[in-house]
Every structure is written in structure tokens, then in C-alpha cells.
MIVEX-936512 format. One line per field, with one value per residue (C-alpha): residue number from 1; residue in three letters; x, y, z. Coordinates in steps of 0.25 Angstrom, whole numbers, plus 5000, padded with zeros to 4 digits. Each point is the difference from the previous one (the first is absolute). Layout:
i = (NUM,...)
aa = (ALA,...)
east = (X,...)
north = (Y,...)
up = (Z,...)
This chain:
i = (1,2,3,4,5,6,7,8,9,10,11,12,13,14,15,16,17,18,19,20,21,22,23,24,25,26,27,28,29,30,31,32,33,34,35,36,37,38,39,40,41,42,43,44,45,46,47,48,49,50,51,52,53,54,55,56,57,58,59,60,61,62,63,64,65,66,67,68,69,70,71,72,73,74,75,76,77,78,79,80,81,82,83,84,85,86,87,88,89,90,91,92,93,94,95,96,97,98,99,100,101,102,103,104,105,106,107,108,109,110,111,112,113,114,115,116,117,118,119,120,121,122,123,124,125,126,127,128,129,130,131,132,133,134,135,136,137,138,139,140,141,142,143,144,145,146,147,148,149,150,151,152,153,154,155,156,157,158,159,160,161,162,163,164,165,166,167,168,169,170,171,172,173,174,175,176,177,178,179,180,181,182,183,184,185,186,187,188,189,190,191,192,193,194,195,196,197,198,199,200,201,202,203,204,205,206,207,208,209,210,211,212,213,214,215,216,217,218,219,220,221,222,223,224,225,226,227,228,229,230,231,232,233,234,235,236,237,238,239,240,241,242,243,244,245,246,247,248,249,250,251,252,253,254,255,256,257,258,259,260,261,262,263,264,265,266,267,268,269,270,271,272,273,274,275,276,277,278,279,280,281,282,283,284,285,286,287,288,289,290,291,292,293,294,295,296,297,298,299,300,301,302,303,304,305,306,307,308,309,310,311,312,313,314,315,316,317,318,319,320,321,322,323,324,325,326,327,328,329,330,331,332,333,334,335,336,337,338,339,340,341,342,343,344,345,346,347,348,349,350,351,352,353,354,355,356,357,358,359,360,361,362,363,364,365,366,367,368,369,370,371,372,373,374,375,376,377,378,379,380,381,382,383,384,385,386,387,388,389,390,391,392,393,394,395,396,397,398,399,400,401,402,403,404,405,406,407,408,409,410,411,412,413,414,415,416,417,418,419,420,421,422,423,424,425,426,427,428,429,430,431,432,433,434,435,436,437,438,439,440,441,442,443,444,445,446,447,448,449,450,451,452,453,454,455,456,457,458,459,460,461,462,463,464,465,466,467,468,469,470,471,472,473,474,475,476,477,478,479,480,481,482,483,484,485,486,487,488,489,490,491,492,493,494,495,496,497,498,499,500,501,502,503,504,505,506,507,508,509,510,511,512,513,514,515,516,517,518,519,520,521,522,523,524,525,526,527,528,529,530,531,532,533,534,535,536,537,538,539,540,541,542,543,544,545,546,547,548,549,550,551,552,553,554,555,556,557,558,559,560,561,562,563,564,565,566,567,568,569,570,571,572,573,574,575,576,577,578,579,580,581,582,583,584,585,586,587,588,589,590,591,592,593,594,595,596,597,598,599,600,601,602,603,604,605,606,607,608,609,610,611,612,613,614,615,616,617,618,619,620,621,622,623,624,625,626,627,628,629,630,631,632,633,634,635,636,637,638,639,640,641,642,643,644,645,646,647,648,649,650,651,652,653,654,655,656,657,658,659,660,661,662,663,664,665,666,667,668,669,670,671,672,673,674,675,676,677,678,679,680,681,682,683,684,685,686,687,688,689,690,691,692,693,694,695,696,697,698,699,700,701,702,703,704,705,706,707,708,709,710,711,712,713,714,715)
aa = (MET,ASP,SER,ILE,ALA,LEU,THR,LEU,ALA,GLN,GLU,LEU,GLY,ARG,PRO,ALA,GLU,GLN,ILE,ALA,ASN,VAL,MET,ALA,LEU,LEU,ASP,ASP,GLY,ASN,THR,ILE,PRO,PHE,ILE,ALA,ARG,TYR,ARG,LYS,GLU,ALA,HIS,GLY,ALA,MET,ASP,ASP,THR,MET,LEU,ARG,GLU,LEU,GLU,ASP,HIS,LEU,LYS,TYR,LEU,ARG,ASN,LEU,GLU,SER,ARG,LYS,GLU,GLU,VAL,LEU,ARG,LEU,ILE,GLY,GLU,ALA,GLY,LYS,LEU,THR,PRO,ALA,LEU,GLU,GLU,ALA,VAL,LYS,ALA,ALA,ARG,THR,LEU,ALA,GLU,VAL,GLU,ASP,LEU,TYR,ARG,PRO,TYR,LYS,GLN,LYS,ARG,ARG,THR,ARG,ALA,SER,ILE,ALA,LYS,GLU,LYS,GLY,LEU,GLU,PRO,LEU,ALA,LEU,LEU,LEU,ALA,ALA,GLN,ARG,GLU,ASN,THR,PRO,ASP,PRO,LEU,GLU,ALA,ALA,ARG,ALA,TYR,VAL,SER,ALA,GLU,LYS,GLY,VAL,ARG,THR,PRO,GLU,GLU,ALA,LEU,GLN,GLY,ALA,SER,ASP,ILE,LEU,ALA,GLU,VAL,TYR,ALA,ASP,SER,ALA,ASN,ILE,ARG,LYS,PHE,VAL,LYS,GLY,TYR,TYR,ASP,LYS,ASN,GLY,THR,LEU,GLY,THR,GLN,ALA,ALA,LYS,GLU,GLU,ASP,SER,VAL,TYR,SER,PRO,TYR,TYR,ASP,PHE,THR,GLY,ALA,LEU,SER,ARG,LEU,HIS,GLY,HIS,GLN,ILE,LEU,ALA,ILE,ASN,ARG,GLY,GLU,LYS,GLU,GLY,PHE,LEU,LYS,VAL,HIS,LEU,ASP,ALA,ASP,ARG,GLU,ASP,ILE,LEU,ARG,ARG,LEU,GLU,THR,ARG,ILE,ILE,ARG,ARG,GLY,SER,LYS,SER,GLU,ALA,PHE,VAL,ARG,GLY,ALA,LEU,ARG,ASP,GLY,TYR,ASP,ARG,LEU,LEU,CYS,PRO,SER,VAL,GLU,ASN,GLU,LEU,ARG,ALA,ALA,LEU,THR,GLU,ASN,ALA,GLN,GLU,GLY,ALA,ILE,LYS,ASN,PHE,LYS,SER,ASN,LEU,LYS,PRO,LEU,LEU,LEU,GLN,PRO,PRO,VAL,LYS,GLY,LYS,VAL,ILE,LEU,ALA,LEU,ASP,PRO,GLY,TYR,ARG,MET,GLY,CYS,LYS,THR,ALA,VAL,ILE,ASP,SER,THR,GLY,LYS,VAL,LEU,ASP,THR,ALA,VAL,VAL,TYR,PRO,THR,HIS,GLY,GLU,LYS,GLN,GLU,ALA,ALA,ALA,ILE,GLU,LYS,LEU,ARG,GLN,MET,ILE,GLU,LYS,HIS,HIS,VAL,GLU,ARG,ILE,ALA,ILE,GLY,ASN,GLY,THR,ALA,SER,ARG,GLU,THR,GLU,LYS,MET,THR,ILE,LYS,LEU,LEU,LYS,GLU,CYS,PRO,GLU,VAL,SER,TYR,MET,ILE,VAL,SER,GLU,ALA,GLY,ALA,SER,VAL,TYR,SER,ALA,SER,LYS,LEU,ALA,ALA,GLU,GLU,PHE,PRO,ASP,TYR,ASP,VAL,ASN,LEU,ARG,SER,ALA,VAL,SER,ILE,ALA,ARG,ARG,MET,GLN,ASP,PRO,LEU,ALA,GLU,LEU,VAL,LYS,ILE,ASP,PRO,LYS,ALA,ILE,GLY,VAL,GLY,GLN,TYR,GLN,HIS,ASP,MET,PRO,PRO,LYS,ARG,LEU,GLY,GLU,SER,LEU,GLU,ALA,VAL,VAL,GLU,ASP,CYS,VAL,ASN,ALA,VAL,GLY,VAL,ASP,LEU,ASN,THR,ALA,SER,PRO,PHE,LEU,LEU,GLN,ARG,VAL,SER,GLY,LEU,GLY,ASN,ALA,MET,ALA,LYS,ASN,ILE,VAL,ALA,TYR,ARG,GLU,ALA,ASN,GLY,ALA,PHE,SER,SER,ARG,ARG,GLU,VAL,LEU,LYS,VAL,PRO,LYS,VAL,GLY,ALA,LYS,SER,TYR,GLU,GLN,ALA,ALA,GLY,PHE,LEU,ARG,VAL,PRO,GLU,SER,ALA,ASN,ILE,LEU,ASP,ASN,THR,GLY,VAL,HIS,PRO,GLU,SER,TYR,PRO,ALA,ALA,GLU,LYS,LEU,LEU,ALA,ALA,PHE,GLY,TYR,THR,LEU,ARG,ASP,VAL,ARG,GLU,GLU,LYS,LEU,SER,GLU,LEU,PRO,LYS,LYS,VAL,ALA,ALA,LEU,GLY,GLU,GLU,LYS,THR,ALA,ALA,LEU,CYS,GLY,VAL,GLY,VAL,PRO,THR,LEU,ARG,ASP,ILE,VAL,ARG,GLU,LEU,VAL,LYS,PRO,GLY,ARG,ASP,ILE,ARG,GLU,GLU,LEU,PRO,GLU,PRO,VAL,PHE,SER,LYS,GLU,VAL,MET,GLU,ILE,SER,ASP,LEU,LYS,PRO,GLY,MET,LYS,LEU,ARG,GLY,THR,VAL,ARG,ASN,VAL,ILE,ASP,PHE,GLY,ALA,PHE,VAL,ASP,ILE,GLY,VAL,HIS,GLN,ASP,GLY,LEU,VAL,HIS,ILE,SER,GLU,ILE,CYS,ASP,ARG,PHE,LEU,LYS,HIS,PRO,GLY,GLU,VAL,LEU,SER,VAL,GLY,GLN,THR,VAL,SER,VAL,VAL,VAL,LEU,GLY,VAL,ASP,GLU,LYS,LYS,LYS,ARG,ILE,SER,LEU,SER,ILE,LYS,GLN,ALA)
east = (5229,4989,4988,4999,5014,4997,4987,5008,5011,4990,4993,5012,5009,5011,5007,4993,5013,5002,4985,5002,5013,4993,4988,5011,5006,4987,4996,5013,4997,5008,4995,4998,5011,5010,4996,5000,5014,5008,4994,5000,5007,4988,4989,5007,5001,4985,4998,4991,4988,5000,5003,4988,4991,5005,4997,4986,4997,5006,4991,4988,5003,5002,4987,4994,5006,4995,4986,4999,5004,4989,4990,5003,4999,4986,4994,5006,4994,4986,5002,4999,5014,5002,5013,4996,4997,5013,5007,4993,5004,5014,5001,4994,5010,4993,4992,4988,5000,5001,4989,4991,5002,4997,4988,4990,5005,5001,4991,4990,4990,4986,4996,4988,5007,5004,4985,4996,5010,4995,4986,5006,4999,5015,4997,4989,5010,5010,4990,4996,5014,5004,4991,5000,4991,4991,5000,4985,4992,5005,4986,4997,5013,4998,4987,5008,5006,4988,5000,4992,5010,5012,4993,4998,4985,5000,5008,5003,5006,5008,5005,5003,5009,5007,5002,5007,5009,5004,5002,5010,5007,5002,5004,5011,5005,5015,5000,4988,5006,5013,4993,4992,5012,5008,4988,5000,5015,5000,4987,4994,5000,4999,4991,4998,4989,4999,4993,4999,4998,5011,5014,5012,5013,4993,4993,5008,4992,4986,4998,5011,5001,5013,5004,5004,5012,5005,4997,5012,5003,4998,4986,4996,5005,4993,4987,5001,5002,4989,4990,5004,4998,4987,5003,4999,4991,5008,4996,5007,4993,5001,4991,4991,4993,5013,5005,4987,5000,5014,4997,4988,5007,5009,4989,4986,4997,4990,4987,5000,4987,5008,5007,4991,5001,5015,5001,4992,5009,5012,4995,4995,5014,5007,4992,4997,5013,5012,5000,5000,5010,5009,4999,5004,5012,5004,4999,5008,5011,5000,5002,5011,5008,4998,5005,5012,5003,4999,5009,5010,5000,5001,5012,5007,4998,5004,5014,5006,4994,5007,5013,5001,5014,5003,5006,5012,5009,4991,4994,4985,4990,4985,4988,4987,4990,4987,4990,4994,5011,5011,5012,5007,5015,5011,5015,5008,5015,5006,4997,4985,5002,4990,5008,4989,4985,4991,4986,4998,4988,5003,4985,4995,5003,5012,5006,5000,5006,5011,5002,5000,5010,5010,4998,5003,5012,5006,4997,5007,5012,5001,5000,5006,4988,5002,4986,4986,4989,4985,4989,4989,4988,4991,5006,5012,4999,5000,5012,5007,4998,5006,5012,5003,5001,5009,5009,5003,5007,5006,5004,5008,4988,4990,4987,4991,4986,4998,4988,4995,4990,4999,5008,4988,4998,5014,5001,4987,5005,5006,5013,5001,4997,5011,5010,4997,4993,5004,4993,4986,4993,5002,5015,5002,4993,5011,5011,4994,5000,5015,5004,4992,5009,5012,4997,4986,5001,5004,4989,4989,5002,4994,4986,4990,5002,4985,5001,5011,4990,5006,4989,4986,4987,5009,4989,4992,5010,5000,5008,5008,5004,5004,5007,5008,5003,5005,5008,5007,5004,5006,5008,5006,5004,5006,5008,5004,5006,5005,5001,5011,4999,5005,4991,4987,4987,4992,4990,5010,5007,4987,4999,5013,5000,4999,4997,4987,4995,5005,5014,5001,4997,5010,5011,4997,5000,5013,5006,4996,5006,5013,5003,5002,5001,5014,4996,4989,5002,4998,4985,5000,5002,4986,4989,4991,5010,5003,5008,4988,4997,5014,5001,4988,5004,5015,5002,4990,5007,5011,5011,5009,5008,5004,5015,4995,4996,4991,4991,4996,4996,4989,5010,4993,5010,4998,5007,5012,5009,4996,5003,5013,5004,4996,5008,5012,4999,5002,5010,4991,4997,4989,5007,4999,4985,4999,5008,4992,5011,4993,4995,5007,4995,4988,5009,5010,4988,4995,5014,5001,4986,4988,4998,5014,5001,4988,5005,5013,4992,4990,4988,4990,5001,4988,5007,5013,4994,4994,5013,5008,4989,5001,5015,5002,4991,4999,4989,4992,4986,4992,4991,5012,5000,4987,4998,5001,4987,4997,5001,4994,5002,4988,4985,4988,4985,4990,4996,5014,4998,4996,4998,5013,5009,5011,5004,5007,4993,5000,4991,4992,4990,4998,4986,4993,4996,5012,5010,4999,5012,5005,5004,5001,4987,4994,4990,5005,4997,4995,5007,4990,5005,4998,5009,5012,5007,4997,4999,4989,5000,4992,5004,5008,5009,5007,5007,4998,5003,4997,5011,5005,5003,4993,4999,4985,4992,4988,4987,4990,4996,4987,5003,4986,5000,5015,5003,5013,5001,5015,5007,5013,5001,4997,5012)
north = (5120,5011,4994,5011,4998,4985,5004,5011,4989,4991,5011,5006,4987,5005,4995,5004,5005,5010,5004,5002,5008,5010,5001,5004,5010,5006,5001,5007,5011,4996,5004,4990,5006,4999,4986,4996,5005,5000,4988,4989,4990,5001,4997,4992,5012,5002,5011,5013,4994,4988,5008,5009,4988,4994,5013,5001,4985,5003,5012,4992,4988,5010,5006,4987,4996,5013,4998,4986,5005,5010,4991,4990,5011,5005,4986,4996,5013,4996,4986,4993,4995,4985,4991,4996,5015,5005,4989,5003,5015,4997,4991,5010,5004,5012,5012,4996,4987,5007,5009,4989,4993,5013,5003,4993,5007,5014,5010,5004,5010,4995,4988,4992,4989,5009,5005,4986,4997,5012,4993,4988,4991,4995,4987,4996,5002,4991,4990,4998,5001,4988,4991,4989,4988,5006,5014,5004,5005,5015,5006,4993,5004,5014,5001,5001,5013,5008,5012,5013,5006,4997,5003,4986,4999,4986,4987,5004,5013,4992,4991,5011,5006,4987,4999,5014,4996,4987,5007,5009,4989,4993,5012,5004,4986,5000,4986,5003,5013,4993,4989,5010,5009,4987,4996,5014,5000,4987,5000,5014,5010,5015,5006,5014,5006,5014,5010,5010,4999,5009,4995,5002,4994,4990,4993,4987,4998,5003,4985,4994,4987,4995,4990,5007,4991,5004,5015,5009,5012,5010,4994,5002,5015,5003,4994,5007,5013,4998,4997,5012,5009,4994,4992,4986,4991,4990,4987,4987,4987,4986,4988,5003,4987,4992,5009,4998,4985,4999,5009,4992,4987,5006,5006,4993,4987,4992,4996,5010,5008,5013,4996,5009,5011,5000,4998,5013,5008,4995,5004,5014,5002,4997,5008,5012,5001,4991,5000,5016,5001,4989,5006,5014,4994,4993,5012,5008,4989,4999,5015,5000,4989,5008,5013,4993,4994,5014,5006,4989,5003,5015,4997,4991,5011,5011,4994,4999,5014,5006,4992,5004,5003,5015,5008,5006,5011,5006,5013,4998,5008,4996,5003,5000,4999,5008,5007,5013,5003,4996,4990,5003,4999,4998,4998,4993,4998,4987,5002,5004,5015,5008,5007,5006,5000,5004,4998,4997,4997,4990,4996,5014,4999,4999,5013,4998,4986,5006,5010,4989,4992,5012,5003,4986,4999,5013,4994,4987,5007,5010,4989,4988,4992,4985,4994,5004,4995,5001,4998,4990,5008,5009,5004,4991,4994,5014,5004,4987,5004,5014,4993,4992,5012,5007,4988,5001,5013,4994,4986,4997,5001,4989,4999,4991,5000,5002,4996,5012,4993,5008,5012,5009,4995,5003,5014,5005,4995,5007,4993,5005,5014,4999,4995,5009,5013,5008,4991,4998,4987,4996,5003,4992,4988,5002,5000,4987,4993,5003,4995,4988,4996,5004,4993,4993,4996,5014,5006,4990,4999,5014,4995,4992,4986,4999,5011,4993,4991,4987,4991,4996,5005,5008,5010,4988,4995,5003,5013,4997,4986,5004,5012,4992,4989,5010,5008,4987,4998,5014,4998,4987,5006,5013,4991,4990,5011,5009,5015,5010,5007,5013,5002,4992,5007,4999,4992,4990,5000,4998,4986,4996,4989,5006,5014,5007,5014,5008,4993,5002,5015,5001,4994,5009,5012,4996,4998,5014,5006,4992,4996,4986,4988,4995,4986,4991,5002,5015,4997,4997,5015,5003,5003,4987,4991,4990,4987,4991,5009,5000,4985,4999,5010,5001,4988,5007,5014,5003,5011,5000,5012,4991,4997,4986,4993,4991,5011,5000,4985,4991,4995,5003,5007,4989,4991,5010,4992,4987,5007,5005,4986,4995,5010,4997,4985,5001,5012,5011,5014,5010,5008,4987,5001,5014,4997,4988,4990,4989,4992,4988,5000,4991,4989,5001,4998,4988,4994,5001,4996,5009,4994,5001,5014,5004,4994,5008,5013,4996,5001,4990,4996,5008,5013,4996,4999,5014,5006,4994,5005,5014,5001,4995,5011,5011,5010,4991,5003,4987,5007,5001,4985,5001,5002,5014,5008,4999,5014,5003,5008,4997,4999,4992,5001,4990,5000,4995,4987,4987,4986,4992,5013,4997,5011,5003,5006,5003,4994,5011,4992,4986,4995,4987,4997,5005,5012,5014,5002,5014,4998,5014,5004,5007,4989,4989,4986,4988,4987,4990,4990,4989,5007,5002,4987,4985,4995,5002,5013,5002,5015,5008,5005,4987,5004,5015,5012,5015,5007,4987,5000,4990,4995,5000,4996,5008,4991,5010,5015,5007,5014,5005,4994,5003,4985,4993,4985,4995,4987,4997,4985,5002,5009)
up = (4967,4997,4994,4990,4996,4997,4992,4992,4997,4995,4991,4994,4999,5008,5013,5013,5006,4988,5002,5015,4997,4991,5010,5011,4990,4997,5014,5003,4991,4987,4987,4988,4991,5012,5003,4985,4998,5013,5008,4989,5009,5009,4990,4989,4990,4998,4990,5004,4993,5008,5013,4997,4998,5013,5007,4994,5005,5013,5002,4996,5009,5012,4997,5000,5013,5006,4995,5005,5014,4999,4996,5010,5011,4995,4999,5014,5006,4994,5007,4987,4998,5000,4999,4985,4996,5006,4993,4987,5001,5003,4988,4990,4989,4995,5005,4992,5008,5013,4997,4996,5013,5008,4991,5009,5012,4994,5005,4989,4997,5003,4991,4998,5008,5011,5002,5000,5011,5008,4999,5007,4987,5000,5009,4989,4989,5007,5003,4986,4994,5009,4991,5011,4999,5011,4994,5000,4988,4998,5000,5013,5006,4996,5008,5013,4995,4997,5010,4998,5010,4991,4987,4995,4996,4993,4999,4985,5005,5010,4989,4991,5011,5002,4986,4999,5011,4993,4987,5007,5007,4987,4992,5011,5001,4997,4994,4991,4995,4998,4991,4992,4997,4996,4991,4993,4999,4993,4992,5000,4989,4998,4990,4994,4991,4994,5009,4988,4985,4996,4995,5010,5003,5009,4988,5001,5013,4996,5000,5007,5009,5006,5011,5013,5000,4986,5000,4998,5009,4988,4997,5014,5001,4986,5005,5013,4993,4990,5011,5008,4987,4998,4987,5006,5009,5007,5007,5006,4997,5006,5000,5011,5001,5000,5011,5008,4998,5005,5012,5003,5001,5011,5008,4997,5008,4991,5007,5011,5002,4999,4987,4991,5010,5000,4985,4999,5010,4993,4986,5005,5007,4987,4991,5009,5008,4996,4985,4999,5011,4994,4986,5005,5007,4988,4991,5011,5000,4984,5000,5011,4993,4986,5007,5006,4986,4994,5011,4998,4985,5002,5009,4990,4989,5009,5003,4986,4997,5012,4996,4986,4996,5001,4989,5007,4996,4989,4998,4997,4993,5004,4992,5008,4988,5000,4990,5005,5010,4991,5002,5013,4999,5011,4999,5011,5002,5004,5015,4998,5001,4991,4989,4992,4997,4989,4994,4985,4992,4989,4999,4997,4985,4991,5003,5015,4998,4992,5011,5011,4992,4999,5015,5004,4991,5007,5014,4995,4995,5012,5010,4992,5002,4998,5003,4998,5009,4995,5009,4995,5003,4991,4987,5002,4986,4994,5009,4996,4985,5002,5008,4988,4991,5011,5000,4985,5004,5013,4996,5012,5009,5003,5007,5009,5003,5016,5008,5006,5009,5013,4995,5000,5015,5003,4993,5008,5013,5012,4998,4986,5004,5011,4990,4988,5006,4988,4990,4996,5001,4985,5000,5013,4993,4988,5010,5007,4986,4998,5013,4999,4988,5008,5013,5000,5015,5005,4993,5002,5015,5000,4995,5007,4994,4997,4990,4992,4993,4998,5006,4998,5007,5010,5004,5005,5010,5015,5000,5013,4996,4986,5005,5010,4990,4989,5010,5004,4986,4999,5013,4995,4986,5007,5009,4989,4992,5012,5001,4999,5014,4994,4988,5003,5002,5013,4992,4997,5014,5007,4993,5006,5010,5014,4996,4998,4996,5012,4999,4985,5001,5012,4991,4988,5010,5006,4987,4995,5013,5002,4985,4995,5009,5001,5005,5004,5014,4999,4998,5015,5003,4993,5010,5003,4993,5011,5001,4996,4988,4996,5001,4991,4990,4999,4990,4990,5000,4991,5002,4987,5006,5013,5002,5003,4987,5008,5003,4985,5000,5005,5011,5013,5010,5010,4989,4997,5009,4992,4987,5004,5005,4986,4993,5009,4998,4985,5000,4996,5006,5001,4989,4991,5002,4996,4988,4996,5000,5007,4987,5005,5014,4997,4994,5012,5010,4992,5000,5015,5002,5004,5014,5004,4995,5007,5013,4998,4999,5011,4992,4993,4986,4995,5006,4994,4986,5002,5005,4988,4990,5005,5001,4986,4995,5010,4998,4990,4997,4998,4990,4990,4999,4993,4985,4996,4996,4985,4993,4986,4988,4992,5002,4996,4999,5004,4985,4997,5007,4993,5005,5000,5002,5010,5009,5013,5012,5015,5010,5006,5009,5004,5004,5003,4986,4992,4998,4994,4991,4994,4986,4996,4994,5013,5002,5008,4995,5008,5000,5006,5010,4990,4990,5010,4999,4996,5015,5009,5009,5012,4999,4990,5011,5000,4987,4998,5008,4998,4992,4993,4985,4992,4985,4996,4987,4997,4999,4998,4999,5003,4996,5004,5014,5001,5004,4996,5002,5001,5003,5006,4998,4985,4999)
């Protein structure tokens, strides 16, 4: 079996056969959502998160193998490849190890060592480094290398050149570098001091020391940013003398005439070359690990945000708060169509507030509004207060604060201009807020995930890596929910497995020209949608209007025969599926036995389970199984909060050291990781997710700094 498959099996704790199957599926052009949902028998029902992890590891290992081949070729062409070196390169488990092995043979810019080699001093360096019993006195040996022609004027100059050569040899040694890195990893510290006297958000790091092995990702990213902005000076530290003593026991031969010379070259190489290089690599590795952790955190926050329950079938009025430019208002119907827009000025005085309430009351009555969505930006608190007064006249209506992160980015985008050419930027933002409440996923897919703001230090991440990771989350969420082929926007369709931007636009164009799709198979008539694209996409496309009810389920067309066999085996028909009369089907399958039923239908047990789930509730939306959003009819100020007060709140962001919870006072409160639960947590994400409703107790309030400390475990 492929050595990469075996390595991945060991890393991920999965059978090698399953890993090999996934590798083959990926190589054959299948997408992660398709593999996760419709090839469960091949991989043992891994979820999309694990499959993404597998794909990332696979890319790394294949890059590693490619780099090994390149390094072996380059060293071989230089005539320096030995059997031992070849074996070491092939056995290397990381790119860093490969680069350390290649380092002595890599072409460098001119160094003190390379200049010394040009002067013919390498034989002298090797002679003295050997430290044999018959090794001559260094100064005596150096006399033979004095040459005016080569620019070596004295024995001392010859010794200096030989020392420079040895210093570079020791600094480039893969074994020495591995030892020093390991020592730093185990015993090293990172220290920071203030570079400026002024106070800043980086003040906790003005005199900070932490063990490298125990630093948290958020600390590393904060320190990096503080250093970049000129507030911090950063240094790594380890016991230099202990490191050198340990290296000398490996390299120095006691009693040799060249012992002192070799010791001097080793120490020079460590101080001048090795230590700075290793510290740079260690900081780069710390940063990379911290960035990967932050990206993982961003992904874990983004998924529940995208999968928030939709508020379906409601007419929604959105308020996009503002001071000078007023509060932008939009009303949308149950399908997202804009019914009305207006601008009111509730913050411009009592008279204007009364006029705003009257205008909004008229809009509510005219369009039978049932829900109000208030953006959480500037002037949100004042707008919320005005809304409470409004609801006294419209008691059947309730409101919810909606995160407007990224709404301004969307409203000023080309996409928004194409979608709402007749509205200005501000009104587009109000429409976006309303649609976020109605169908968060359909609206948020239009926005660059980085602008949604549910991470930490996202602007310090490698843009390409962050972008790819977040797009993968969006893709997984869209496919987990499925899309209506006849109503989905091109922004939603292009995230469907197997489709892309061009095919999504073609689908919308075909729909506009020919009317609604009457079946899944009709999508094959769309330009550029071929058999492979259809295979990947079909199961995620829903057609409620189709004569075949299976077209409005997550059952893949390739499994239609299996679904029909299943129905027939228990005396059901497709009409029973449409009329949702299959509530007893799971019990009947259990009575017969899953394996026997699966064999009868010609599918595996995982696929059978999925088919049964879809037939029992056709057209289901997985988001509807989540708790409904919390709507309010009252408002509080931060000044109303008192220690010991118990409240309900919504998790807005989960970060390394805790979670921010919206408790309805405009300022999110922080639940420190130590206040989440009684057991030890490596990360708050183990028990909390964005959008989750939690009970909290207020620990403390700092009105001046607008800081609220909360506890979940004490609630």
C-alpha cells in the first residue's frame, strides 16, 4: 500500500484502506462534500471536517515527497550524495528536516566560509576538526597555507579562515540543528519588553516571559502584532552555556592539540550563525502554529454562524442604525423580495423619534411585518430603545439584534450593485440585515468570510491559506443544507459541489430563459454542466416542483433505485413519501435488520440510513433542528447590570481564552475559559459554538472601559 496512505492512517487513526479510498476519490476529481455524503462506505463515514484534515495532510505529505526527490537530485548533481545521506532524506518526516539536511549543500551567497574555501583553506579546517592523536599544532599546520597569491598573508589569517569554515559546518549540521531546536522547544523561553513608554493594549506584554512549550497561540499573535507596531521588543532565550557544553561533549576530543581551536569555531558558529538562524526558524514555526490554530478557530466559529436557524415564512423589517445619515429601513417578504424602504432619524431629537416610530408603525401595518432585525453597529442601542417604544403600539411584533459584520463590505460590492441597482449603498445594507435573519446562509455566502468577524487576528493570517480554509467551510455548509435549484442565487449555487461560478451563472440564465427546472436531470441541459459535474452536484440540488419527490431530498439520483426498492419492500410508494406517511419506516428497517435491508436494496448500511432519514422527512432543512433564535421585547443598559445577575445570552465569538456573549446590552460580555465549566478545557470550542444560547451570571462590570465579566459555570 502507498506509504503516504500508511502515514496518514497513523496520523489520523483511521484504517489505511479507508485512507487509500479517499485518496483515490480525491485524485478522481471528487469533492469533499460529495465524498462525505455519498461515499460513506468507502471511508467509514468520516465527516467533512476529518476529510478536509485528511486532504490538508495529503497535500503536505505529497509536497514533502516532491521536495525530497528534488533535494536528492540536487545533491546528487553536486556529487555529494552518500547512501547515509540519501537514507536520512528519505526518512525525514517534515519539510524542516529535509531543508536542514540539504542546508550544507545549498548554494549560498558569498560567506566568510566560502571566501576561506576559495583561498584553499578547507583542507586545513578538516585536518584540525579531525582532532586525531597526530593532529599538529594549529599554528604550525597553518603555516603551510600562507600564500600571497591566494591572499593568505599570515598563519593567523589561515586559522581564521579555517575557523570560519568549521563554524559554518557546525551551524549547518542537521544533527546539531535538531538538537538545538529540541533544547529550545523543551527549555527555551520567549521574553518581551516595552519598546515605548505609552500605555497600549499590549501592556500585559511590557514585561513578559513564557516557556516556549506553554505559549498560547493568541499570546504569540498578540506579541507579533505588538512587535510589528513598535510597542514590543521580543527575544528568545535558552541556557547558552548548557547548550554549548552538551555540543562540546559530542564534538570535542579532549587532549587534542586542536581542541581549543575547534571549541572556538563551534562557539563562533553557534553565536554568529546557528543561534540566530534557529531562533528565526522557531519564531516562524510558533507563528505558523498559532496561525493554524487561529484559522481552525475561525472555521469552527464560522460553521455554526452560517448554519443559524432561518426565520422562514415571515415578513421582516430591518433597521440599519446610524446617527448623521439616519436609520436605514427595509421590509422584505417571506421570499426575500424587497417590499419597501425608508430612512428615519430617531436619534435627531424627540420630534424626529416620534416621526420615526409613526413611519415604522405604518410600514408594519401595511406589510404585516412580524419580525424586526436591528443591526448591531453604530447607534444600535438608541435604535433598540426606539424599537421598544414602537412595539408598545405593535405588541404582536418582536425584534432581534443581528450581527452586521461584513454588511457594509457587501453593500458596497459589485455583487450588491448587480442585485440592487436601484438602491443606494445604505439601503442595500438594510436589505442584507433583513435577509440575514430570514436565511443567514443564503445571505452570508455573498460576503468574503474574512469580513464576517468571528475569529481572532484574522488580518494577521496568510490571506491565501485563510481564504481557502474559510471557503471550504462555506462549501461544506451550503452542501449540508442543500439549495433550491429554482430560487438559489448564483452566489449560493457556485458553492454547490461540482459547480463553479460559470456553471452557477449559466443555471440562473437557463432558469430565466426557460422557467423553473422540473427535475434534477434537467440541469444537464445547462451549458458546461457535464456528467461529472452532475454526479457531484445532483444530491445537493433540491427541486420542490419536481414530479419525483426524491428530487427534493438528499437522496442522490444514483440511489433512486435503492430508495424505490426500500419503499416497495415495506409496502410504501413515492406518494407516501410526498405525504410524509413514513414515520414507521425506521422501526420496520430495525425489525428486519439494517444489514439485511441494505443488502436487499443494494447499498451499504451508511447509505441506507441516509436514505431512510430523507424519506421520512423529505425536503428537511437541518438548520430547523437547531434551537430557534431568541427574540426580545425589552432592552437593558450596561448600567442595569449588577454582579450576581442571571441572564440569557447568545455566543457571538469563541476565541482561545474564552467566549464573547451578547446579553442584550450592546456590549458583549467575556466568559473567560476558566468560567465556562468545572472541567479542564483545552479550548472553549469544546463546549461552546457561535449562535448557542447560554445562561450566564454577571461577575463584574466596568462601565468606563465597557467591560463585562460573565460566568457560565456559576449560572
